[in-house]
C-alpha positions as CSV (number, residue, x, y, z in Angstrom):
1,M,0.0,0.0,0.0
2,H,1.2,3.5,-0.8
3,K,2.1,5.6,2.2
4,H,0.7,9.1,1.9
5,A,2.6,12.1,3.3
6,S,1.2,13.3,6.7
7,V,-0.9,16.4,6.6
8,P,0.7,19.3,8.5
9,R,-0.9,20.1,11.9
10,N,-2.6,23.5,11.9
11,S,-2.6,25.6,15.1
12,R,-6.1,26.6,16.2
13,H,-6.1,30.2,17.6
14,N,-8.2,30.6,20.7
15,A,-11.1,28.4,19.6
16,I,-13.0,28.4,22.9
17,T,-13.5,32.1,23.2
18,R,-14.3,32.3,19.5
19,R,-16.9,29.6,19.8
20,G,-18.5,31.2,22.8
21,L,-19.0,34.3,20.7
22,I,-20.5,32.2,17.8
23,A,-23.0,30.5,20.1
24,A,-24.0,33.8,21.9
25,S,-24.3,35.7,18.6
26,L,-26.2,33.1,16.7
27,G,-28.5,32.6,19.7
28,A,-29.3,36.3,19.6
29,G,-29.8,36.2,15.8
30,L,-26.7,38.3,15.0
31,T,-24.2,38.0,12.2
32,I,-20.6,37.4,13.1
33,P,-18.3,39.5,10.9
34,F,-14.9,38.5,12.2
35,G,-12.1,36.7,10.2
36,R,-9.9,33.8,11.1
37,G,-6.9,36.0,11.6
38,V,-8.2,37.6,14.7
39,T,-6.4,36.7,17.9
40,F,-8.1,35.9,21.2
41,A,-6.9,34.9,24.7
42,Q,-5.5,31.4,24.9
43,E,-7.2,28.7,27.0
44,S,-5.7,25.8,28.8
45,S,-8.2,23.3,27.5
46,P,-7.0,20.8,24.8
47,A,-7.1,22.0,21.3
48,G,-10.5,21.4,19.8
49,A,-12.2,21.4,23.1
50,I,-15.2,23.6,24.1
51,T,-17.0,24.1,27.3
52,A,-20.1,22.0,27.3
53,P,-23.4,23.8,27.9
54,A,-25.8,23.1,30.8
55,N,-27.2,19.6,30.9
56,A,-24.6,18.3,28.4
57,V,-21.2,16.7,28.4
58,A,-18.3,16.7,25.9
59,W,-17.2,13.8,23.8
60,L,-13.9,14.0,22.0
61,K,-13.2,12.8,18.5
62,Y,-9.8,12.5,17.0
63,N,-8.7,14.1,13.7
64,L,-7.9,11.3,11.3
65,N,-5.4,13.5,9.5
66,T,-3.4,14.9,12.4
67,A,-4.0,12.9,15.6
68,S,-1.0,11.0,17.1
69,S,-0.5,7.2,17.2
70,E,-0.9,7.5,21.0
71,Q,-4.3,9.1,20.7
72,F,-5.5,6.5,18.2
73,M,-4.4,3.8,20.5
74,G,-6.8,5.1,23.1
75,V,-9.7,4.4,20.8
76,P,-11.6,1.2,21.8
77,G,-11.0,-1.5,19.2
78,A,-8.2,0.3,17.4
79,G,-5.0,-1.2,18.7
80,E,-1.6,-1.2,16.8
81,R,-2.9,-2.8,13.6
82,L,-5.7,-0.3,12.9
83,T,-3.7,2.6,14.2
84,R,-1.3,1.8,11.4
85,E,-4.1,1.7,8.9
86,F,-5.5,5.0,10.0
87,E,-2.2,6.6,9.3
88,E,-1.5,4.7,6.1
89,Y,-4.4,6.2,4.2
90,R,-3.8,9.9,5.2
91,P,-4.9,12.4,4.1
92,Y,-8.6,11.7,4.3
93,T,-11.0,14.0,2.4
94,S,-14.3,12.3,3.1
95,I,-15.7,9.9,5.7
96,G,-16.6,7.6,2.8
97,Q,-12.9,7.2,2.0
98,F,-12.3,6.2,5.6
99,R,-15.1,3.7,5.6
100,G,-13.9,2.2,2.3
101,E,-10.3,1.8,3.4
102,L,-11.0,0.4,6.8
103,G,-13.8,-1.8,5.4
104,K,-11.1,-3.9,3.8
105,Y,-10.1,-5.2,7.2
106,I,-13.1,-5.0,9.5
107,S,-16.9,-5.2,9.4
108,P,-19.2,-2.1,8.8
109,K,-20.3,-2.4,12.5
110,E,-16.7,-2.2,13.7
111,V,-16.0,0.7,11.4
112,A,-19.1,2.5,12.8
113,A,-17.8,1.9,16.4
114,L,-14.5,3.5,15.5
115,E,-16.2,6.5,13.9
116,E,-17.6,7.3,17.3
117,Y,-14.1,8.5,18.2
118,L,-12.8,9.8,14.8
119,F,-13.6,12.4,12.2
120,V,-12.4,13.7,8.8
121,P,-12.0,17.5,8.8
122,V,-14.9,19.1,7.0
123,D,-14.2,21.5,4.0
124,P,-17.4,23.6,3.8
125,N,-17.2,23.9,0.0
126,A,-16.1,20.3,-0.8
127,A,-17.5,17.9,1.8
128,D,-20.1,15.5,0.6
129,A,-23.3,14.9,2.5
130,G,-21.9,12.0,4.5
131,T,-18.9,14.0,5.6
132,L,-21.1,17.0,6.6
133,Q,-23.2,14.7,8.8
134,Q,-20.2,14.4,11.1
135,L,-21.0,17.8,12.3
136,P,-23.2,17.9,15.5
137,G,-26.8,18.4,14.7
138,V,-26.5,17.9,11.0
139,S,-28.9,15.4,9.5
140,A,-29.0,14.2,5.9
141,E,-31.6,16.8,5.1
142,T,-29.5,19.6,6.7
143,A,-26.4,18.4,4.9
144,Q,-28.2,18.8,1.5
145,T,-29.4,22.3,2.4
146,L,-25.8,23.2,3.3
147,I,-24.6,21.9,0.0
148,A,-27.2,23.8,-1.9
149,G,-26.0,27.0,-0.2
150,R,-22.5,26.8,-1.7
151,P,-20.1,28.4,-2.3
152,Y,-19.2,29.9,1.1
153,D,-16.7,32.7,0.8
154,A,-15.4,32.1,4.4
155,P,-15.7,29.5,7.2
156,D,-17.7,32.0,9.2
157,A,-20.3,32.3,6.4
158,F,-20.7,28.5,6.5
159,L,-21.1,28.5,10.3
160,T,-23.8,31.2,10.0
161,A,-25.6,28.9,7.5
162,V,-25.2,26.0,10.0
163,G,-26.6,28.3,12.7
164,A,-29.8,28.8,10.8
165,L,-30.3,25.0,10.8
166,V,-29.1,23.7,14.2
167,A,-28.9,24.9,17.8
168,P,-26.3,27.5,18.7
169,E,-24.5,25.2,21.2
170,L,-24.1,22.7,18.4
171,V,-22.7,25.3,16.1
172,A,-20.0,26.0,18.6
173,A,-19.1,22.3,18.6
174,A,-19.3,22.1,14.8
175,E,-16.6,24.7,14.3
176,T,-14.1,22.3,15.8
177,F,-14.5,19.9,12.9
178,L,-13.8,22.4,10.1
179,A,-10.8,22.3,7.7
180,P,-8.2,23.6,7.5
181,D,-7.9,24.6,11.1
182,A,-9.3,21.5,12.8
183,A,-7.1,20.5,15.7
184,E,-6.1,17.0,16.8
185,T,-9.5,16.7,18.6
186,A,-13.0,18.0,18.0
187,T,-15.9,18.1,20.4
188,W,-19.3,16.4,20.1
189,L,-22.0,17.0,22.6
190,K,-24.3,14.6,24.5
191,Y,-27.3,15.6,26.5
192,N,-28.2,14.3,30.0
193,L,-31.4,12.3,29.7
194,D,-32.5,13.2,33.2
195,T,-32.0,17.0,33.1
196,A,-31.8,18.3,29.5
197,S,-34.6,20.6,28.4
198,S,-37.2,19.9,25.7
199,E,-35.5,22.5,23.6
200,Q,-32.2,20.7,23.8
201,F,-33.8,17.3,22.9
202,M,-35.5,18.9,20.0
203,T,-32.1,19.8,18.4
204,I,-31.3,16.1,18.1
205,P,-31.7,14.7,14.5
206,G,-34.6,12.3,14.5
207,A,-36.0,13.3,17.9
208,G,-38.8,15.7,17.2
209,E,-41.7,16.4,19.5
210,R,-42.8,12.8,19.8
211,M,-39.5,11.3,20.9
212,T,-38.8,14.3,23.1
213,R,-42.0,13.6,25.0
214,E,-40.9,9.9,25.4
215,F,-37.5,10.9,26.7
216,E,-39.1,13.0,29.4
217,E,-41.9,10.5,30.1
218,Y,-39.5,7.8,31.4
219,R,-37.3,9.9,33.7
220,P,-35.3,9.2,35.8
221,Y,-33.1,6.8,33.9
222,T,-30.8,4.4,35.7
223,S,-29.3,2.5,32.8
224,T,-28.8,2.6,29.1
225,G,-30.8,-0.7,29.0
226,Q,-33.8,1.1,30.4
227,F,-33.6,3.8,27.7
228,R,-33.2,1.3,24.9
229,G,-36.0,-0.8,26.2
230,E,-38.5,2.1,26.5
231,M,-37.5,3.8,23.2
232,G,-37.5,0.4,21.5
233,K,-41.3,0.3,22.0
234,Y,-41.6,3.0,19.4
235,I,-38.6,2.9,17.0
236,A,-36.1,0.4,15.5
237,P,-32.9,-0.5,17.3
238,E,-30.8,1.4,14.7
239,E,-32.9,4.6,15.3
240,V,-32.4,4.2,19.1
241,A,-28.6,3.9,18.4
242,A,-28.6,7.0,16.3
243,L,-30.3,9.0,19.2
244,E,-27.8,7.6,21.7
245,K,-25.0,9.4,19.9
246,Y,-26.5,12.6,21.4
247,L,-27.6,11.3,24.8
248,F,-26.3,9.7,28.0
249,V,-27.7,8.3,31.3
250,P,-25.8,9.6,34.3
251,V,-23.4,7.0,35.6
252,D,-23.6,6.0,39.3
253,P,-20.2,4.3,39.9
254,S,-21.5,1.8,42.4
255,Q,-24.7,0.8,40.6
256,A,-24.1,1.2,36.8
257,D,-24.1,-2.0,34.8
258,T,-21.4,-2.7,32.2
259,D,-23.5,-1.3,29.3
260,T,-24.1,2.0,31.2
261,L,-20.4,2.2,32.1
262,Q,-19.5,1.9,28.4
263,Q,-21.1,5.3,27.8
264,L,-17.9,6.7,29.4
265,P,-15.3,7.8,26.7
266,G,-12.6,5.1,26.2
267,V,-14.4,2.4,28.2
268,T,-14.6,-1.0,26.5
269,T,-16.5,-4.1,27.7
270,E,-13.4,-5.3,29.4
271,I,-12.7,-2.0,31.2
272,A,-16.4,-1.8,32.2
273,Q,-16.2,-5.2,33.7
274,A,-13.0,-4.3,35.6
275,L,-14.6,-1.1,36.9
276,A,-17.8,-3.0,38.0
277,G,-15.7,-5.6,39.7
278,G,-13.7,-2.9,41.6
279,G,-16.8,-1.6,43.3
280,P,-18.3,-0.5,45.6
281,Y,-16.5,2.8,45.5
282,D,-16.2,5.0,48.6
283,S,-16.6,8.2,46.5
284,I,-16.8,9.5,43.0
285,D,-13.1,10.4,43.2
286,A,-12.2,6.8,44.0
287,F,-14.1,5.7,40.9
288,L,-12.5,8.4,38.7
289,S,-9.1,7.3,39.9
290,A,-9.9,3.7,38.9
291,L,-11.1,5.0,35.6
292,A,-8.1,7.1,35.0
293,A,-5.9,4.1,35.4
294,Q,-7.7,2.4,32.4
295,I,-8.1,5.2,29.8
296,P,-6.1,8.1,28.3
297,P,-5.9,11.2,30.5
298,E,-7.7,13.4,27.9
299,L,-10.7,11.0,27.9
300,A,-10.6,10.6,31.7
301,A,-10.8,14.4,32.0
302,I,-14.1,14.6,30.2
303,A,-15.5,11.5,31.8
304,T,-16.1,13.3,35.0
305,G,-19.2,15.0,33.5
306,Y,-20.9,11.7,33.0
307,V,-20.7,10.6,36.6
308,H,-23.4,11.4,39.2
309,V,-24.6,10.0,42.5
310,D,-28.0,11.1,43.8
311,G,-27.5,13.4,46.7
312,A,-23.9,14.1,45.9
């Protein structure tokens, strides 16, 4: 196989402050006239990270063109073999390219599981519909609308178009996926099934008023199995799985089953079993220490938002 040259890593200037401005401005119905050369105060968060809004948590995705071998090795199911394959086929220009190349070695289901942690940088004027659907909140229909709006004379013009179609807090996350400035990680958002608002649920592709009512009807949730079982009364398993990309059940360290523990970033079946076997935990901190011993530090850092104990 031919080895492609690596794509240079682009620095991302002060993305968090910029994204906060995007979210606030779009939420107020304002146009954002700044350019990408503007400099803002630096933040200590990892490149590509944003601050999750209320009732939501962050989920990191690794840039297939620039992430390191060490970062890829933290992806459940990757290992040394697939990490080599990720790097072998750089640069990626579409998610279809990734699926096609990795599909030579593993099943479509396994490729889909890897995609939960990976992304191809999105060129607003060149990305196909499948690649655009990597952006938080972008459905197939939304992707077609964005394609019809081309060309975009600047990334900010594209983000304004996205903001007319998805929630402001998802626009803030979407910017982290954009080429050419996408960092080694981008941020996806997941909403807390027990506390998110109706308005937040309504931003999820495929939810709508009907499923939003069902989400709220069955509160509180104690396990992912409960959610899957209740929603499975109304929609197909693959539709439930699509909704789960945007949702999570708060994890009680001493009560969560292995499926619920696998909502935590970086947690495989084996790690979930080890965590379950290590309980009961005296405190959330004790659980988080056990978790940090099993997954990469940048994933352990965001996992804290998923953990909750009633009364804590």
